[in-house]
N, C-alpha and C positions, 0 to 999 in steps of 0.2 A: 864350894871349894874355888870356885872360880872368881869370887868375890874378894876372898881370901889372899889367893893368887895375884889380882890387878892392885890389893892395899901393899901388899909385900911390895911386887913389881915398883910401883910408888914411890915405895917407901926406901930402895936401894937408889930409885935416880932422888931422892930428898936431900943431898948435898949440899943445894942453890938455894933451901928454903929457909929464908930468915929466922924464921919463929914458928909454933906447932901449929899458929892461925892459916896461917899460908899452909902450911901438909895437908890441914882439916879444908880449906877450899880447893884444891887440888886433888881430894879424894870425892868428894862432890863433884867437881868437873868430871872426871872422869870416870866414876862410876856411877854417876848421876842420871848420865844421857843430855848434859846441858849439852845446849848447842851454841857451839864458839862464838858464831856473829849473831848481831840480834837481827830481831822479824823486819821487817820491811812495811812500811805503812801503805 
């Protein structure tokens, strides 16, 4: 339920995505726990 609602929220904001690949990347970013910034060396 939680994951599905996150994907639906991303889908509602998806007007700016140019194609499905960018939409898929957004799902991975927001639901996959990716960091926004690279790690410091």
